[in-house]
C-alpha positions in Angstrom: 27.2 59.1 -82.6 27.9 56.0 -80.5 30.9 54.1 -81.1 31.2 49.9 -80.4 34.2 48.5 -78.5 35.3 47.2 -81.5 35.4 50.0 -83.8 36.9 52.1 -80.7 39.6 50.0 -81.8 39.5 51.1 -84.7 39.0 54.5 -84.9 42.8 54.3 -82.6 44.1 51.6 -85.1 47.3 53.4 -85.0 47.8 52.9 -81.7 50.3 50.3 -80.3 47.8 48.5 -78.2 45.8 47.2 -80.4 47.1 45.2 -83.4 45.6 45.0 -87.0 45.1 40.5 -86.9 43.0 40.9 -83.5 40.1 43.2 -85.1 37.3 40.7 -86.9 37.4 41.1 -90.3 34.0 42.2 -90.7 34.5 45.3 -88.5 37.9 45.8 -90.4 35.7 45.5 -93.7 33.1 48.2 -92.6 35.8 50.8 -91.5 37.9 50.8 -94.9 35.0 51.7 -96.8 32.3 53.4 -94.1 32.5 56.5 -95.1 31.9 57.6 -91.5 34.7 55.5 -90.0 36.9 57.9 -92.8 35.4 61.1 -92.0 36.2 60.8 -88.3 39.9 60.6 -88.8 40.0 62.5 -91.2 39.0 65.4 -89.2 41.4 63.7 -86.1 44.5 63.0 -88.7 46.5 65.8 -90.0 49.8 66.3 -91.3 52.6 67.2 -89.4 53.5 70.4 -90.1 57.1 71.2 -90.9 57.8 67.7 -91.7 55.1 66.0 -93.2 56.8 64.2 -96.0 59.9 62.7 -95.2 62.7 60.5 -97.0 63.1 56.9 -95.6 67.5 56.5 -95.9 67.8 60.3 -94.9 64.7 61.6 -92.1 63.0 58.4 -91.4 63.4 57.5 -87.6 62.0 54.3 -87.4 61.6 50.9 -88.3 60.6 50.0 -92.5 57.1 48.8 -92.2 54.4 51.3 -92.4 52.0 51.7 -88.5 48.9 51.1 -90.2 49.2 48.0 -93.0 52.9 47.2 -92.0 53.8 46.3 -95.5 57.5 47.8 -96.5 57.9 51.4 -97.0 58.3 53.0 -99.6 60.8 56.0 -100.3 59.1 58.8 -98.9 57.1 58.3 -95.8 54.6 60.8 -94.2 54.4 62.4 -91.2 50.8 62.6 -89.3 50.0 63.8 -86.3 46.6 63.3 -84.1 44.9 66.8 -83.0 43.1 64.7 -80.4 45.1 62.9 -78.6 48.9 64.5 -79.6 49.8 60.7 -80.9 52.1 61.0 -83.8 52.9 58.3 -86.3 54.9 57.0 -90.1 52.8 55.7 -93.2 53.4 55.5 -96.5 52.4 57.4 -99.1 48.6 55.1 -100.1 48.1 55.0 -96.2 48.0 58.8 -96.8 44.7 58.6 -98.7 43.4 56.1 -95.5 43.7 58.8 -93.4 43.4 61.8 -94.7 41.8 61.2 -98.3 39.2 58.4 -98.2 40.2 54.8 -99.2 43.3 53.5 -99.8 42.5 50.2 -101.7 41.6 51.8 -105.1 42.9 55.3 -104.4 38.9 56.9 -104.2 35.8 56.5 -101.6 33.8 54.0 -102.8 30.7 53.6 -104.0 28.1 51.9 -102.4 27.8 49.0 -105.1 31.6 48.7 -105.0 31.4 48.3 -101.4 29.0 45.8 -101.8 31.1 44.1 -104.8 34.5 44.3 -103.2 32.6 42.0 -100.0 31.9 39.9 -101.8 35.3 39.1 -103.6 37.1 38.9 -100.3 34.5 36.2 -99.5 34.2 34.2 -103.4 38.1 34.5 -103.0 39.8 34.9 -100.0 42.9 34.0 -101.6 43.5 36.6 -104.2 43.3 38.8 -100.9 45.6 37.3 -98.9 48.1 37.9 -102.5 47.6 41.0 -102.7 47.5 41.7 -98.3 50.6 39.3 -97.5 53.1 38.1 -100.0 54.9 35.6 -100.3 58.2 36.8 -99.1 56.7 38.7 -96.2 57.0 35.6 -94.8 60.2 33.8 -96.7 63.6 33.2 -94.4 65.4 34.7 -96.7 65.4 37.0 -99.3 63.8 35.9 -102.8 65.9 35.6 -105.6 65.4 38.5 -108.2 63.8 35.5 -110.7 61.5 34.8 -108.0 61.0 38.8 -106.2 60.3 39.5 -110.0 57.5 36.8 -110.6 55.8 38.1 -107.2 55.6 41.3 -107.8 54.3 40.8 -111.3 51.3 38.4 -110.3 50.2 40.8 -107.5 50.3 43.8 -110.0 48.6 41.1 -111.9 45.6 40.7 -108.4 45.4 44.5 -107.7 44.1 45.1 -111.6 41.9 41.9 -111.5 40.0 43.7 -108.6 39.5 46.6 -109.7 38.7 45.7 -112.9 35.6 43.7 -110.6 35.0 46.5 -108.5 34.3 48.9 -111.9 32.2 47.1 -113.6 30.8 43.7 -112.1 32.5 41.2 -114.3 35.2 38.8 -113.2 36.5 36.1 -115.1 37.1 33.0 -113.4 39.6 31.6 -115.9 41.8 34.1 -115.1 41.3 34.0 -111.2 42.1 30.1 -111.6 45.5 31.2 -113.6 46.3 33.4 -110.7 46.1 31.0 -107.8 47.9 28.2 -109.9 51.3 30.8 -111.0 50.7 32.1 -106.7 51.3 28.0 -105.9 53.7 27.6 -108.4 55.9 30.1 -107.1 55.2 29.4 -103.2 57.2 26.1 -104.2 59.8 27.7 -105.5 60.5 29.7 -102.7 60.0 27.1 -100.5 62.3 25.2 -102.4 64.8 28.1 -102.4 64.4 28.2 -98.6 65.5 24.5 -98.3 69.0 24.9 -99.7 70.9 26.9 -97.7 72.3 25.7 -95.5 76.6 26.3 -93.7 78.3 26.2 -97.2 75.6 28.1 -99.0 73.5 30.8 -96.6 71.1 33.1 -97.8 70.3 36.0 -96.2 67.8 35.7 -93.4 65.2 38.1 -91.7 67.2 38.6 -88.4 70.4 39.5 -90.4 68.4 41.8 -92.8 66.9 43.2 -89.8 69.8 44.1 -87.9 71.4 45.3 -91.0 68.5 48.4 -91.2 69.1 49.1 -88.0 73.1 49.5 -88.2 73.8 50.4 -91.3 70.8 51.1 -93.3 73.0 52.7 -95.8 73.5 49.4 -96.9 70.9 47.7 -97.0 69.7 48.2 -100.8 73.4 47.0 -102.1 73.0 44.0 -100.2 69.9 43.3 -100.8 70.4 43.3 -104.8 73.8 41.8 -104.9 72.1 39.2 -103.2 68.8 38.4 -106.0 71.2 38.6 -108.4 73.3 35.9 -106.9 69.7 34.0 -106.7 69.3 34.5 -103.4 72.7 33.5 -101.5 74.4 35.8 -99.6 78.0 35.6 -101.8 81.3 37.4 -100.7 80.2 40.3 -102.8 77.2 41.3 -100.6 78.9 39.3 -97.1 81.9 41.8 -97.6 79.8 45.1 -97.2 77.9 43.8 -94.0 79.4 44.7 -90.9 76.9 43.2 -88.5 79.1 42.3 -85.6 77.1 38.7 -84.7 77.8 38.4 -88.7 81.6 38.7 -88.2 81.2 37.0 -85.4 80.4 34.1 -87.0 82.3 34.4 -89.9 85.9 34.6 -87.4 84.3 31.4 -86.2 84.4 30.6 -89.5 88.1 30.8 -89.8 88.8 29.8 -86.6 87.5 25.9 -87.7 88.5 25.7 -91.2 92.4 26.4 -89.7 94.2 27.2 -93.0 97.4 27.0 -91.1 97.1 23.8 -89.5 95.0 24.7 -86.1 97.8 27.8 -85.2 95.3 30.5 -86.6 92.9 32.4 -84.0 90.3 34.9 -85.3 88.4 37.0 -84.3 86.0 40.5 -84.4 85.6 43.8 -83.5 83.2 46.1 -83.1 85.0 48.8 -85.2 84.0 46.4 -88.2 87.9 44.7 -88.4 89.0 41.0 -87.8 92.1 40.0 -86.0 93.9 37.3 -87.0 96.5 35.6 -84.6 99.5 33.5 -85.4 102.5 32.6 -83.7 106.4 33.2 -83.8 109.0 32.0 -82.3 108.9 34.8 -80.1 105.1 34.4 -79.4 101.7 36.1 -81.3 101.6 38.2 -83.1 98.3 40.2 -83.1 96.8 41.7 -86.5 93.8 43.2 -87.6 92.4 43.9 -90.7 88.6 45.5 -92.2 86.3 43.3 -91.9 86.1 43.6 -96.0 89.2 43.0 -97.2 89.5 39.6 -94.8 86.7 38.5 -96.5 86.9 39.5 -100.2 90.1 37.1 -100.0 89.4 34.2 -98.1 85.5 34.5 -99.4 82.3 33.6 -98.5 81.0 31.3 -97.5 84.3 28.7 -97.6 86.8 30.6 -95.9 90.0 29.3 -98.0 92.8 30.6 -94.8 96.4 30.3 -97.3 99.4 31.7 -97.2 98.4 33.7 -100.7 95.1 35.3 -98.7 97.0 35.7 -96.0 99.5 37.8 -98.0 96.9 39.8 -100.0 95.1 41.1 -97.8 98.5 42.6 -96.2 99.2 44.3 -99.5 95.0 44.8 -99.7 94.7 47.3 -96.3 95.9 50.3 -96.2 97.0 50.2 -92.6 98.1 46.7 -90.6 96.3 47.4 -86.8 98.8 45.9 -83.9 97.3 45.4 -80.8 99.9 46.9 -78.7 103.7 49.0 -79.3 105.2 45.3 -78.1 103.4 43.6 -80.9 104.5 46.1 -83.5 108.0 46.0 -82.4 108.0 42.2 -82.3 106.9 42.7 -86.5 109.7 44.9 -86.2 112.2 42.9 -84.9 111.0 40.3 -86.8 112.0 42.4 -90.4 115.8 43.4 -89.3 115.8 39.2 -88.7 115.8 39.2 -92.1 118.1 41.6 -92.8 120.0 40.0 -90.0 119.9 36.4 -92.0 121.8 38.7 -94.8 124.5 40.0 -92.4 123.5 43.2 -91.6 122.7 44.2 -88.4 120.6 47.6 -86.6 122.3 50.9 -85.6 121.9 54.2 -85.0 124.1 57.3 -87.0 124.8 59.6 -84.3 123.7 63.6 -83.8 127.2 64.1 -84.2 127.8 62.1 -87.5 125.8 64.0 -88.6 126.9 67.1 -87.2 130.2 66.8 -88.7 129.0 65.5 -91.9 127.0 69.3 -92.4 129.6 71.4 -91.1 132.5 69.7 -93.8 129.6 70.3 -95.7 128.8 73.6 -95.9 132.7 74.2 -94.8 133.0 77.8 -97.6 130.0 79.3 -96.5 129.2 82.1 -94.4 128.4 81.6 -90.7 125.4 83.2 -91.4 124.4 81.3 -94.4 125.1 77.4 -92.4 122.2 75.3 -91.3 121.2 75.5 -88.1 121.1 72.3 -86.5 118.9 71.1 -82.9 119.6 67.7 -81.6 115.6 67.9 -81.1 114.7 68.3 -84.9 117.6 65.4 -86.0 115.7 63.0 -83.4 112.0 64.0 -85.0 113.6 63.7 -88.4 115.2 60.0 -87.7 112.7 58.5 -86.1 110.5 56.5 -88.7 113.7 56.0 -90.0 115.9 52.2 -89.1 119.4 51.9 -90.2 120.8 48.4 -90.5 125.0 47.9 -91.0 126.8 44.9 -92.6 131.1 46.1 -92.6 130.3 49.3 -94.6 127.2 49.3 -96.5 124.3 50.8 -94.8 120.8 50.1 -95.9 117.8 53.1 -95.0 114.5 52.0 -94.3 111.5 53.3 -92.9 110.3 51.6 -90.1 106.7 51.3 -91.7 108.2 48.9 -94.5 110.3 47.4 -91.8 107.2 46.1 -90.4 105.8 45.5 -93.4 108.6 42.7 -94.3 108.2 41.9 -90.4 105.1 40.4 -91.1 105.7 39.0 -94.4 108.1 37.2 -92.7 105.4 35.6 -89.7 102.9 34.6 -92.2 105.4 32.8 -94.2 106.6 31.7 -91.1 103.9 30.4 -89.9 102.9 28.8 -93.7 106.7 26.8 -93.0 106.9 28.9 -96.3 110.2 31.1 -97.3 109.4 35.6 -97.4 111.3 36.8 -99.8 114.0 40.3 -98.9 112.6 42.8 -101.0 115.0 44.2 -103.2 116.4 47.7 -101.3 119.5 50.1 -101.7 122.4 49.7 -100.1 124.9 52.6 -99.7 127.8 53.9 -97.6 127.9 56.1 -94.5 128.4 59.3 -96.3 125.6 58.1 -99.2 123.4 58.2 -96.0 124.6 61.2 -94.4 124.1 62.9 -97.0 120.4 61.5 -97.9 119.3 62.9 -93.4 121.1 66.7 -95.0 119.3 67.0 -98.2 116.2 66.1 -95.8 116.9 67.4 -92.4 117.3 71.4 -95.1 114.4 70.5 -97.0 111.7 70.2 -93.6 113.9 72.5 -91.4 115.4 75.2 -93.0 
């Protein structure tokens, strides 16, 4: 059969070079319900062999909108292929009927009488068709609240029901149409009012940020959207702490710098690994601490960032690991920890291998030679590599370097905030006690 240029566009309406909005509405209406065009599409398009039905969250490689009707895809996606040109396409389950089984509007092919009714409905009730095909939420710059989204879904279902009933019976209640339009106008006003409320202090989840989240962390989109909807459309701490988008985290770090909280001395930046660096001055220079962005946001808050000594300490407590930029800064934290003990009269010392070997020899003097512990300087150095020893007269403290670093970090935070940092309680022992502890650890690890 002969095809006009407009109809040619519709037969390849799946092709990216033709946008749906470029096609005249009259031609589009003909294609929707003209059996010849439907039958021709059915001849060309088939389910993709072996992987026709995909789970959107797991197997689907593309965006999140149907390539036919440009609406959000459901959980399952249909993968089809054109037999003539081998073009592939991802569509929703409803549009599968349009490509493979017939019309999509009412889930079946329309009779000639129903086609005529639909064309009349389109001419007389253009706004109702717009409500079905183009909901207000699609044009909203921000995610709707749960209440507004449910209202929109409700009146869209009602509009579809009115259309289906009219196509079937030819009867239409103008009163119901009027009520539907009034409800939609009121909803549009509420959506506009919600969007106007958003500002720097009370932001919403905007379209650009949501698109980036969908691209970078698609598994978290639904959870974030649900939290935002439940928070009246606002993007608050619970939702913000789940967002790992680099641009968003950079904006958050900028808020930290602007907020200050520690005068103007605290600096912040983010990394691609979704961590936020907090840089603070000490008497020895500056120290750069790196924390998971989620921990930082949950303690400092969003969108109003509050940087206090308490929030900084809580971030340290919350984080399972504290990254420092390099060995020099790690040493700075350890040195700061040692300074805390120096204030109590302790100094850093090393328990030598010779002292350890002499203690072991004395402890095992009554044992036969083959029963004695085999000592190795290399193994001993490995044993004490994660331990710091501090001495004040005849008193000794044995402490892990990780704990010493944490003491240093707390002291730095207190230093920056001009607050005192209490030294945690540690067990004071004699040199003999220390050697006995090392001996037990050595035997347990190597013997």
